[in-house]
Biopython code that builds the backbone (N, CA, C, O; Angstrom):
import numpy as np
from Bio.PDB.StructureBuilder import StructureBuilder

atoms = [
    (1, "MET", "N", (0.843, -1.188, 0.000)),
    (1, "MET", "CA", (0.000, 0.000, 0.000)),
    (1, "MET", "C", (0.883, 1.244, 0.000)),
    (1, "MET", "O", (1.765, 1.366, 0.850)),
    (2, "PRO", "N", (0.666, 2.177, -0.940)),
    (2, "PRO", "CA", (1.505, 3.369, -0.995)),
    (2, "PRO", "C", (1.212, 4.296, 0.180)),
    (2, "PRO", "O", (0.072, 4.427, 0.627)),
    (3, "THR", "N", (2.269, 4.931, 0.664)),
    (3, "THR", "CA", (2.101, 5.846, 1.792)),
    (3, "THR", "C", (2.276, 7.295, 1.378)),
    (3, "THR", "O", (1.925, 8.201, 2.134)),
    (4, "ALA", "N", (2.806, 7.523, 0.204)),
    (4, "ALA", "CA", (3.028, 8.890, -0.256)),
    (4, "ALA", "C", (1.895, 9.313, -1.184)),
    (4, "ALA", "O", (1.339, 8.502, -1.925)),
    (5, "SER", "N", (1.571, 10.597, -1.127)),
    (5, "SER", "CA", (0.525, 11.134, -1.983)),
    (5, "SER", "C", (1.045, 11.263, -3.411)),
    (5, "SER", "O", (2.220, 11.558, -3.627)),
    (6, "ARG", "N", (0.166, 11.041, -4.381)),
    (6, "ARG", "CA", (0.581, 11.159, -5.779)),
    (6, "ARG", "C", (0.398, 12.573, -6.302)),
    (6, "ARG", "O", (0.737, 12.855, -7.451)),
    (7, "VAL", "N", (-0.133, 13.462, -5.478)),
    (7, "VAL", "CA", (-0.354, 14.849, -5.859)),
    (7, "VAL", "C", (0.795, 15.692, -5.314)),
    (7, "VAL", "O", (1.182, 15.512, -4.160)),
    (8, "PRO", "N", (1.353, 16.609, -6.110)),
    (8, "PRO", "CA", (2.420, 17.470, -5.590)),
    (8, "PRO", "C", (1.963, 18.248, -4.354)),
    (8, "PRO", "O", (0.785, 18.577, -4.215)),
    (9, "THR", "N", (2.899, 18.532, -3.474)),
    (9, "THR", "CA", (2.586, 19.177, -2.201)),
    (9, "THR", "C", (1.888, 20.514, -2.385)),
    (9, "THR", "O", (1.008, 20.859, -1.596)),
    (10, "ARG", "N", (2.255, 21.267, -3.397)),
    (10, "ARG", "CA", (1.651, 22.589, -3.582)),
    (10, "ARG", "C", (0.195, 22.512, -4.052)),
    (10, "ARG", "O", (-0.544, 23.490, -3.932)),
    (11, "ASP", "N", (-0.225, 21.353, -4.589)),
    (11, "ASP", "CA", (-1.590, 21.192, -5.075)),
    (11, "ASP", "C", (-2.518, 20.527, -4.065)),
    (11, "ASP", "O", (-3.708, 20.373, -4.339)),
    (12, "LEU", "N", (-2.002, 20.131, -2.903)),
    (12, "LEU", "CA", (-2.819, 19.430, -1.910)),
    (12, "LEU", "C", (-3.952, 20.303, -1.386)),
    (12, "LEU", "O", (-5.041, 19.796, -1.119)),
    (13, "ALA", "N", (-3.720, 21.597, -1.235)),
    (13, "ALA", "CA", (-4.744, 22.490, -0.687)),
    (13, "ALA", "C", (-5.953, 22.585, -1.616)),
    (13, "ALA", "O", (-7.059, 22.861, -1.152)),
    (14, "ASP", "N", (-5.769, 22.364, -2.906)),
    (14, "ASP", "CA", (-6.873, 22.446, -3.859)),
    (14, "ASP", "C", (-7.814, 21.245, -3.769)),
    (14, "ASP", "O", (-8.929, 21.298, -4.288)),
    (15, "LEU", "N", (-7.384, 20.171, -3.121)),
    (15, "LEU", "CA", (-8.228, 18.982, -3.007)),
    (15, "LEU", "C", (-9.338, 19.165, -1.978)),
    (15, "LEU", "O", (-10.413, 18.583, -2.119)),
    (16, "ILE", "N", (-9.087, 19.968, -0.944)),
    (16, "ILE", "CA", (-10.083, 20.216, 0.094)),
    (16, "ILE", "C", (-10.906, 21.423, -0.344)),
    (16, "ILE", "O", (-10.383, 22.535, -0.417)),
    (17, "LEU", "N", (-12.188, 21.214, -0.637)),
    (17, "LEU", "CA", (-13.022, 22.295, -1.163)),
    (17, "LEU", "C", (-13.618, 23.153, -0.052)),
    (17, "LEU", "O", (-13.490, 24.377, -0.079)),
    (18, "LYS", "N", (-14.278, 22.513, 0.936)),
    (18, "LYS", "CA", (-14.880, 23.279, 2.030)),
    (18, "LYS", "C", (-15.249, 22.341, 3.167)),
    (18, "LYS", "O", (-15.480, 21.153, 2.941)),
    (19, "PRO", "N", (-15.307, 22.863, 4.386)),
    (19, "PRO", "CA", (-15.807, 22.043, 5.494)),
    (19, "PRO", "C", (-17.329, 21.995, 5.456)),
    (19, "PRO", "O", (-17.973, 22.945, 5.011)),
    (20, "ILE", "N", (-17.893, 20.904, 5.915)),
    (20, "ILE", "CA", (-19.342, 20.736, 5.958)),
    (20, "ILE", "C", (-19.811, 21.021, 7.377)),
    (20, "ILE", "O", (-19.313, 20.433, 8.337)),
    (21, "VAL", "N", (-20.775, 21.931, 7.498)),
    (21, "VAL", "CA", (-21.344, 22.267, 8.801)),
    (21, "VAL", "C", (-22.829, 21.937, 8.736)),
    (21, "VAL", "O", (-23.644, 22.758, 8.315)),
    (22, "SER", "N", (-23.164, 20.728, 9.159)),
    (22, "SER", "CA", (-24.546, 20.294, 9.214)),
    (22, "SER", "C", (-24.791, 19.720, 10.604)),
    (22, "SER", "O", (-23.885, 19.673, 11.436)),
    (23, "GLU", "N", (-26.007, 19.290, 10.842)),
    (23, "GLU", "CA", (-26.316, 18.733, 12.153)),
    (23, "GLU", "C", (-25.518, 17.454, 12.403)),
    (23, "GLU", "O", (-24.981, 17.253, 13.492)),
    (24, "LYS", "N", (-25.447, 16.605, 11.404)),
    (24, "LYS", "CA", (-24.701, 15.363, 11.556)),
    (24, "LYS", "C", (-23.208, 15.630, 11.723)),
    (24, "LYS", "O", (-22.551, 14.988, 12.543)),
    (25, "ALA", "N", (-22.666, 16.576, 10.950)),
    (25, "ALA", "CA", (-21.247, 16.896, 11.058)),
    (25, "ALA", "C", (-20.919, 17.499, 12.423)),
    (25, "ALA", "O", (-19.837, 17.262, 12.960)),
    (26, "THR", "N", (-21.840, 18.273, 12.983)),
    (26, "THR", "CA", (-21.622, 18.865, 14.298)),
    (26, "THR", "C", (-21.626, 17.785, 15.380)),
    (26, "THR", "O", (-20.861, 17.871, 16.340)),
    (27, "ILE", "N", (-22.473, 16.780, 15.235)),
    (27, "ILE", "CA", (-22.490, 15.669, 16.190)),
    (27, "ILE", "C", (-21.182, 14.879, 16.101)),
    (27, "ILE", "O", (-20.672, 14.412, 17.119)),
    (28, "LEU", "N", (-20.636, 14.728, 14.891)),
    (28, "LEU", "CA", (-19.380, 14.001, 14.717)),
    (28, "LEU", "C", (-18.193, 14.732, 15.338)),
    (28, "LEU", "O", (-17.178, 14.108, 15.649)),
    (29, "LEU", "N", (-18.308, 16.050, 15.521)),
    (29, "LEU", "CA", (-17.217, 16.813, 16.135)),
    (29, "LEU", "C", (-16.918, 16.320, 17.545)),
    (29, "LEU", "O", (-15.782, 16.426, 18.008)),
    (30, "GLU", "N", (-17.922, 15.783, 18.234)),
    (30, "GLU", "CA", (-17.710, 15.269, 19.583)),
    (30, "GLU", "C", (-16.765, 14.077, 19.587)),
    (30, "GLU", "O", (-16.070, 13.846, 20.576)),
    (31, "ASP", "N", (-16.727, 13.313, 18.494)),
    (31, "ASP", "CA", (-15.830, 12.167, 18.364)),
    (31, "ASP", "C", (-14.528, 12.542, 17.676)),
    (31, "ASP", "O", (-13.782, 11.660, 17.250)),
    (32, "ASN", "N", (-14.240, 13.831, 17.558)),
    (32, "ASN", "CA", (-13.030, 14.358, 16.917)),
    (32, "ASN", "C", (-12.983, 13.983, 15.435)),
    (32, "ASN", "O", (-11.920, 13.677, 14.894)),
    (33, "LYS", "N", (-14.164, 14.011, 14.781)),
    (33, "LYS", "CA", (-14.270, 13.731, 13.352)),
    (33, "LYS", "C", (-14.752, 14.993, 12.643)),
    (33, "LYS", "O", (-15.678, 15.658, 13.107)),
    (34, "TYR", "N", (-14.126, 15.315, 11.528)),
    (34, "TYR", "CA", (-14.458, 16.503, 10.754)),
    (34, "TYR", "C", (-14.859, 16.078, 9.347)),
    (34, "TYR", "O", (-14.290, 15.138, 8.792)),
    (35, "VAL", "N", (-15.845, 16.775, 8.769)),
    (35, "VAL", "CA", (-16.368, 16.420, 7.451)),
    (35, "VAL", "C", (-15.995, 17.524, 6.460)),
    (35, "VAL", "O", (-16.186, 18.708, 6.737)),
    (36, "PHE", "N", (-15.462, 17.123, 5.302)),
    (36, "PHE", "CA", (-15.044, 18.058, 4.267)),
    (36, "PHE", "C", (-15.574, 17.605, 2.919)),
    (36, "PHE", "O", (-15.683, 16.407, 2.657)),
    (37, "ASP", "N", (-15.908, 18.578, 2.051)),
    (37, "ASP", "CA", (-16.116, 18.291, 0.640)),
    (37, "ASP", "C", (-14.738, 18.267, -0.004)),
    (37, "ASP", "O", (-13.939, 19.183, 0.191)),
    (38, "VAL", "N", (-14.462, 17.227, -0.767)),
    (38, "VAL", "CA", (-13.158, 17.100, -1.406)),
    (38, "VAL", "C", (-13.353, 16.924, -2.910)),
    (38, "VAL", "O", (-14.457, 16.639, -3.375)),
    (39, "ALA", "N", (-12.279, 17.097, -3.654)),
    (39, "ALA", "CA", (-12.324, 16.925, -5.104)),
    (39, "ALA", "C", (-12.618, 15.469, -5.437)),
    (39, "ALA", "O", (-12.247, 14.567, -4.686)),
    (40, "LEU", "N", (-13.282, 15.243, -6.560)),
    (40, "LEU", "CA", (-13.652, 13.892, -6.964)),
    (40, "LEU", "C", (-12.433, 13.004, -7.184)),
    (40, "LEU", "O", (-12.503, 11.796, -6.960)),
    (41, "LYS", "N", (-11.332, 13.576, -7.613)),
    (41, "LYS", "CA", (-10.140, 12.779, -7.909)),
    (41, "LYS", "C", (-9.296, 12.487, -6.675)),
    (41, "LYS", "O", (-8.319, 11.743, -6.764)),
    (42, "ALA", "N", (-9.654, 13.060, -5.521)),
    (42, "ALA", "CA", (-8.850, 12.902, -4.312)),
    (42, "ALA", "C", (-8.998, 11.500, -3.733)),
    (42, "ALA", "O", (-10.108, 10.983, -3.614)),
    (43, "THR", "N", (-7.877, 10.893, -3.375)),
    (43, "THR", "CA", (-7.886, 9.597, -2.715)),
    (43, "THR", "C", (-7.767, 9.810, -1.208)),
    (43, "THR", "O", (-7.531, 10.929, -0.753)),
    (44, "LYS", "N", (-7.931, 8.742, -0.441)),
    (44, "LYS", "CA", (-7.820, 8.849, 1.011)),
    (44, "LYS", "C", (-6.425, 9.305, 1.426)),
    (44, "LYS", "O", (-6.276, 10.083, 2.367)),
    (45, "ILE", "N", (-5.414, 8.824, 0.728)),
    (45, "ILE", "CA", (-4.033, 9.207, 1.032)),
    (45, "ILE", "C", (-3.823, 10.689, 0.738)),
    (45, "ILE", "O", (-3.153, 11.384, 1.503)),
    (46, "ASP", "N", (-4.392, 11.177, -0.366)),
    (46, "ASP", "CA", (-4.283, 12.593, -0.712)),
    (46, "ASP", "C", (-4.984, 13.467, 0.325)),
    (46, "ASP", "O", (-4.456, 14.503, 0.730)),
    (47, "VAL", "N", (-6.178, 13.045, 0.755)),
    (47, "VAL", "CA", (-6.940, 13.818, 1.742)),
    (47, "VAL", "C", (-6.177, 13.876, 3.059)),
    (47, "VAL", "O", (-6.112, 14.929, 3.694)),
    (48, "LYS", "N", (-5.603, 12.758, 3.470)),
    (48, "LYS", "CA", (-4.834, 12.724, 4.717)),
    (48, "LYS", "C", (-3.643, 13.676, 4.641)),
    (48, "LYS", "O", (-3.397, 14.434, 5.579)),
    (49, "ALA", "N", (-2.909, 13.644, 3.541)),
    (49, "ALA", "CA", (-1.747, 14.525, 3.377)),
    (49, "ALA", "C", (-2.169, 15.988, 3.344)),
    (49, "ALA", "O", (-1.482, 16.845, 3.901)),
    (50, "ALA", "N", (-3.298, 16.280, 2.694)),
    (50, "ALA", "CA", (-3.757, 17.666, 2.593)),
    (50, "ALA", "C", (-4.186, 18.215, 3.955)),
    (50, "ALA", "O", (-3.829, 19.341, 4.302)),
    (51, "ILE", "N", (-4.944, 17.441, 4.728)),
    (51, "ILE", "CA", (-5.408, 17.898, 6.040)),
    (51, "ILE", "C", (-4.228, 18.073, 6.985)),
    (51, "ILE", "O", (-4.176, 19.048, 7.735)),
    (52, "GLU", "N", (-3.280, 17.140, 6.958)),
    (52, "GLU", "CA", (-2.118, 17.249, 7.838)),
    (52, "GLU", "C", (-1.262, 18.456, 7.496)),
    (52, "GLU", "O", (-0.719, 19.094, 8.398)),
    (53, "SER", "N", (-1.127, 18.787, 6.213)),
    (53, "SER", "CA", (-0.302, 19.939, 5.843)),
    (53, "SER", "C", (-1.027, 21.262, 6.058)),
    (53, "SER", "O", (-0.395, 22.257, 6.415)),
    (54, "LEU", "N", (-2.353, 21.294, 5.844)),
    (54, "LEU", "CA", (-3.100, 22.544, 5.992)),
    (54, "LEU", "C", (-3.292, 22.945, 7.446)),
    (54, "LEU", "O", (-3.153, 24.119, 7.789)),
    (55, "PHE", "N", (-3.611, 21.977, 8.308)),
    (55, "PHE", "CA", (-4.007, 22.300, 9.675)),
    (55, "PHE", "C", (-2.999, 21.861, 10.730)),
    (55, "PHE", "O", (-3.234, 22.076, 11.919)),
    (56, "ASN", "N", (-1.882, 21.253, 10.330)),
    (56, "ASN", "CA", (-0.842, 20.800, 11.259)),
    (56, "ASN", "C", (-1.409, 19.897, 12.349)),
    (56, "ASN", "O", (-1.185, 20.132, 13.536)),
    (57, "VAL", "N", (-2.141, 18.867, 11.944)),
    (57, "VAL", "CA", (-2.723, 17.895, 12.860)),
    (57, "VAL", "C", (-2.325, 16.495, 12.403)),
    (57, "VAL", "O", (-1.814, 16.315, 11.298)),
    (58, "LYS", "N", (-2.563, 15.507, 13.262)),
    (58, "LYS", "CA", (-2.289, 14.105, 12.932)),
    (58, "LYS", "C", (-3.603, 13.418, 12.599)),
    (58, "LYS", "O", (-4.499, 13.351, 13.440)),
    (59, "VAL", "N", (-3.726, 12.903, 11.373)),
    (59, "VAL", "CA", (-4.935, 12.225, 10.920)),
    (59, "VAL", "C", (-4.788, 10.728, 11.191)),
    (59, "VAL", "O", (-3.802, 10.108, 10.792)),
    (60, "VAL", "N", (-5.779, 10.158, 11.873)),
    (60, "VAL", "CA", (-5.766, 8.732, 12.188)),
    (60, "VAL", "C", (-6.454, 7.935, 11.089)),
    (60, "VAL", "O", (-5.949, 6.897, 10.663)),
    (61, "LYS", "N", (-7.618, 8.422, 10.623)),
    (61, "LYS", "CA", (-8.405, 7.656, 9.649)),
    (61, "LYS", "C", (-9.149, 8.612, 8.730)),
    (61, "LYS", "O", (-9.527, 9.711, 9.137)),
    (62, "VAL", "N", (-9.359, 8.183, 7.482)),
    (62, "VAL", "CA", (-10.135, 8.941, 6.506)),
    (62, "VAL", "C", (-11.170, 8.016, 5.889)),
    (62, "VAL", "O", (-10.825, 6.963, 5.353)),
    (63, "ASN", "N", (-12.438, 8.405, 5.963)),
    (63, "ASN", "CA", (-13.521, 7.676, 5.299)),
    (63, "ASN", "C", (-14.096, 8.580, 4.220)),
    (63, "ASN", "O", (-14.432, 9.733, 4.490)),
    (64, "THR", "N", (-14.213, 8.068, 3.005)),
    (64, "THR", "CA", (-14.765, 8.860, 1.910)),
    (64, "THR", "C", (-16.077, 8.259, 1.444)),
    (64, "THR", "O", (-16.296, 7.052, 1.546)),
    (65, "SER", "N", (-16.951, 9.122, 0.928)),
    (65, "SER", "CA", (-18.207, 8.644, 0.353)),
    (65, "SER", "C", (-18.500, 9.447, -0.902)),
    (65, "SER", "O", (-18.264, 10.654, -0.970)),
    (66, "ARG", "N", (-19.017, 8.744, -1.881)),
    (66, "ARG", "CA", (-19.389, 9.361, -3.151)),
    (66, "ARG", "C", (-20.767, 8.829, -3.509)),
    (66, "ARG", "O", (-20.894, 7.839, -4.230)),
    (67, "PRO", "N", (-21.812, 9.503, -2.993)),
    (67, "PRO", "CA", (-23.168, 8.981, -3.179)),
    (67, "PRO", "C", (-23.602, 9.013, -4.644)),
    (67, "PRO", "O", (-23.051, 9.774, -5.439)),
    (68, "PRO", "N", (-24.591, 8.185, -5.005)),
    (68, "PRO", "CA", (-25.053, 8.161, -6.394)),
    (68, "PRO", "C", (-25.721, 9.475, -6.782)),
    (68, "PRO", "O", (-26.254, 10.195, -5.938)),
    (69, "ARG", "N", (-25.679, 9.769, -8.076)),
    (69, "ARG", "CA", (-26.267, 11.015, -8.569)),
    (69, "ARG", "C", (-27.781, 10.970, -8.447)),
    (69, "ARG", "O", (-28.400, 9.920, -8.619)),
    (70, "LYS", "N", (-28.369, 12.127, -8.145)),
    (70, "LYS", "CA", (-29.824, 12.217, -8.044)),
    (70, "LYS", "C", (-30.360, 12.956, -9.257)),
    (70, "LYS", "O", (-29.712, 13.860, -9.784)),
    (71, "LYS", "N", (-31.553, 12.564, -9.696)),
    (71, "LYS", "CA", (-32.174, 13.239, -10.830)),
    (71, "LYS", "C", (-32.711, 14.590, -10.398)),
    (71, "LYS", "O", (-33.181, 14.758, -9.272)),
    (72, "LYS", "N", (-32.634, 15.547, -11.305)),
    (72, "LYS", "CA", (-33.155, 16.884, -11.072)),
    (72, "LYS", "C", (-33.981, 17.243, -12.292)),
    (72, "LYS", "O", (-33.524, 17.111, -13.427)),
    (73, "ARG", "N", (-35.201, 17.697, -12.048)),
    (73, "ARG", "CA", (-36.088, 18.005, -13.164)),
    (73, "ARG", "C", (-36.442, 19.482, -13.142)),
    (73, "ARG", "O", (-36.826, 20.025, -12.106)),
    (74, "VAL", "N", (-36.308, 20.124, -14.294)),
    (74, "VAL", "CA", (-36.714, 21.515, -14.477)),
    (74, "VAL", "C", (-37.690, 21.524, -15.643)),
    (74, "VAL", "O", (-37.286, 21.424, -16.802)),
    (75, "GLY", "N", (-38.991, 21.645, -15.331)),
    (75, "GLY", "CA", (-40.001, 21.569, -16.381)),
    (75, "GLY", "C", (-40.029, 20.179, -16.976)),
    (75, "GLY", "O", (-40.190, 19.190, -16.261)),
    (76, "ARG", "N", (-39.872, 20.107, -18.283)),
    (76, "ARG", "CA", (-39.882, 18.789, -18.927)),
    (76, "ARG", "C", (-38.478, 18.238, -19.135)),
    (76, "ARG", "O", (-38.318, 17.143, -19.675)),
    (77, "PHE", "N", (-37.470, 18.977, -18.719)),
    (77, "PHE", "CA", (-36.090, 18.553, -18.913)),
    (77, "PHE", "C", (-35.586, 17.838, -17.666)),
    (77, "PHE", "O", (-35.741, 18.329, -16.548)),
    (78, "VAL", "N", (-34.990, 16.690, -17.869)),
    (78, "VAL", "CA", (-34.473, 15.891, -16.765)),
    (78, "VAL", "C", (-32.953, 15.888, -16.850)),
    (78, "VAL", "O", (-32.373, 15.605, -17.899)),
    (79, "GLY", "N", (-32.327, 16.205, -15.735)),
    (79, "GLY", "CA", (-30.869, 16.178, -15.661)),
    (79, "GLY", "C", (-30.449, 15.548, -14.352)),
    (79, "GLY", "O", (-31.232, 14.850, -13.706)),
    (80, "PHE", "N", (-29.217, 15.796, -13.964)),
    (80, "PHE", "CA", (-28.699, 15.245, -12.731)),
    (80, "PHE", "C", (-28.070, 16.338, -11.888)),
    (80, "PHE", "O", (-27.544, 17.317, -12.417)),
    (81, "LYS", "N", (-28.127, 16.165, -10.564)),
    (81, "LYS", "CA", (-27.410, 17.058, -9.665)),
    (81, "LYS", "C", (-25.922, 16.786, -9.807)),
    (81, "LYS", "O", (-25.534, 15.693, -10.218)),
    (82, "PRO", "N", (-25.081, 17.760, -9.473)),
    (82, "PRO", "CA", (-23.632, 17.546, -9.610)),
    (82, "PRO", "C", (-23.126, 16.446, -8.673)),
    (82, "PRO", "O", (-23.627, 16.269, -7.563)),
    (83, "GLN", "N", (-22.132, 15.724, -9.150)),
    (83, "GLN", "CA", (-21.503, 14.678, -8.341)),
    (83, "GLN", "C", (-20.585, 15.342, -7.317)),
    (83, "GLN", "O", (-19.972, 16.368, -7.611)),
    (84, "TYR", "N", (-20.484, 14.765, -6.113)),
    (84, "TYR", "CA", (-19.596, 15.291, -5.089)),
    (84, "TYR", "C", (-19.008, 14.151, -4.277)),
    (84, "TYR", "O", (-19.476, 13.014, -4.337)),
    (85, "LYS", "N", (-17.971, 14.480, -3.517)),
    (85, "LYS", "CA", (-17.302, 13.490, -2.687)),
    (85, "LYS", "C", (-17.056, 14.112, -1.324)),
    (85, "LYS", "O", (-16.600, 15.252, -1.233)),
    (86, "ARG", "N", (-17.357, 13.367, -0.258)),
    (86, "ARG", "CA", (-17.164, 13.855, 1.101)),
    (86, "ARG", "C", (-16.171, 12.968, 1.818)),
    (86, "ARG", "O", (-16.101, 11.764, 1.573)),
    (87, "ALA", "N", (-15.404, 13.576, 2.706)),
    (87, "ALA", "CA", (-14.435, 12.831, 3.499)),
    (87, "ALA", "C", (-14.680, 13.125, 4.972)),
    (87, "ALA", "O", (-14.780, 14.283, 5.377)),
    (88, "VAL", "N", (-14.776, 12.065, 5.766)),
    (88, "VAL", "CA", (-14.866, 12.190, 7.227)),
    (88, "VAL", "C", (-13.479, 11.865, 7.756)),
    (88, "VAL", "O", (-12.991, 10.744, 7.615)),
    (89, "VAL", "N", (-12.846, 12.873, 8.372)),
    (89, "VAL", "CA", (-11.465, 12.756, 8.822)),
    (89, "VAL", "C", (-11.454, 12.618, 10.335)),
    (89, "VAL", "O", (-11.975, 13.480, 11.043)),
    (90, "THR", "N", (-10.860, 11.535, 10.836)),
    (90, "THR", "CA", (-10.713, 11.326, 12.271)),
    (90, "THR", "C", (-9.325, 11.778, 12.677)),
    (90, "THR", "O", (-8.326, 11.324, 12.120)),
    (91, "LEU", "N", (-9.267, 12.682, 13.661)),
    (91, "LEU", "CA", (-7.986, 13.213, 14.123)),
    (91, "LEU", "C", (-7.501, 12.454, 15.346)),
    (91, "LEU", "O", (-8.275, 11.781, 16.026)),
    (92, "ALA", "N", (-6.203, 12.574, 15.616)),
    (92, "ALA", "CA", (-5.618, 11.959, 16.798)),
    (92, "ALA", "C", (-6.149, 12.650, 18.044)),
    (92, "ALA", "O", (-6.599, 13.794, 17.993)),
    (93, "GLN", "N", (-6.089, 11.936, 19.165)),
    (93, "GLN", "CA", (-6.564, 12.481, 20.431)),
    (93, "GLN", "C", (-5.782, 13.749, 20.773)),
    (93, "GLN", "O", (-4.551, 13.750, 20.750)),
    (94, "GLY", "N", (-6.495, 14.817, 21.087)),
    (94, "GLY", "CA", (-5.859, 16.081, 21.453)),
    (94, "GLY", "C", (-5.724, 17.075, 20.319)),
    (94, "GLY", "O", (-5.515, 18.261, 20.576)),
    (95, "ASP", "N", (-5.837, 16.639, 19.074)),
    (95, "ASP", "CA", (-5.771, 17.554, 17.923)),
    (95, "ASP", "C", (-7.154, 18.090, 17.598)),
    (95, "ASP", "O", (-8.144, 17.363, 17.684)),
    (96, "THR", "N", (-7.225, 19.378, 17.219)),
    (96, "THR", "CA", (-8.483, 19.990, 16.817)),
    (96, "THR", "C", (-8.254, 20.886, 15.615)),
    (96, "THR", "O", (-7.135, 21.318, 15.339)),
    (97, "ILE", "N", (-9.347, 21.156, 14.904)),
    (97, "ILE", "CA", (-9.328, 22.107, 13.791)),
    (97, "ILE", "C", (-10.339, 23.185, 14.138)),
    (97, "ILE", "O", (-11.477, 22.878, 14.493)),
    (98, "THR", "N", (-9.937, 24.439, 14.037)),
    (98, "THR", "CA", (-10.823, 25.548, 14.324)),
    (98, "THR", "C", (-11.598, 25.906, 13.064)),
    (98, "THR", "O", (-11.044, 26.489, 12.133)),
    (99, "LEU", "N", (-12.889, 25.554, 13.036)),
    (99, "LEU", "CA", (-13.714, 25.836, 11.855)),
    (99, "LEU", "C", (-14.240, 27.262, 11.859)),
    (99, "LEU", "O", (-14.443, 27.851, 10.798)),
    (100, "PHE", "N", (-14.464, 27.826, 13.053)),
    (100, "PHE", "CA", (-14.997, 29.179, 13.165)),
    (100, "PHE", "C", (-14.055, 30.033, 13.997)),
    (100, "PHE", "O", (-14.242, 30.149, 15.208)),
    (101, "PRO", "N", (-13.051, 30.632, 13.379)),
    (101, "PRO", "CA", (-12.128, 31.469, 14.162)),
    (101, "PRO", "C", (-12.802, 32.798, 14.547)),
    (101, "PRO", "O", (-13.196, 33.581, 13.683)),
    (102, "GLU", "N", (-12.921, 33.026, 15.822)),
    (102, "GLU", "CA", (-13.456, 34.301, 16.364)),
    (102, "GLU", "C", (-14.777, 34.686, 15.748)),
    (102, "GLU", "O", (-14.887, 35.735, 15.114)),
    (103, "VAL", "N", (-15.786, 33.849, 15.925)),
    (103, "VAL", "CA", (-17.120, 34.154, 15.398)),
    (103, "VAL", "C", (-17.837, 35.068, 16.357)),
    (103, "VAL", "O", (-18.980, 35.451, 16.107)),
]
sb = StructureBuilder()
sb.init_structure("model")
sb.init_model(0)
sb.init_chain("A")
sb.init_seg("    ")
for serial, (resi, resn, name, xyz) in enumerate(atoms, 1):
    if name == "N":
        sb.init_residue(resn, " ", resi, " ")
    sb.init_atom(name, np.array(xyz, "f"), 0.0, 1.0, " ", f" {name:<3s}", serial, name[0])
structure = sb.get_structure()
């Protein structure tokens, strides 16, 4: 199993699109788990390297999900909602990420 990311270090920040702040994601914060929208091409190894370099924390586990596309209808035209990928990142004990600095 490869341990190094296949994405150059300077491009790792582009893989993490935004943090997710929902009711479920807020409940996961109690278990030191953070939810992020990530690029579709990002692998678990890439996400781990990106989070560790961006926030200076130790990542223990990364779970990714890419749910199936949903149909979207506008009038008589049928299309699909955009595809997305989410990553649930578990941090080491004692590490935190500040999602809301000085709110």
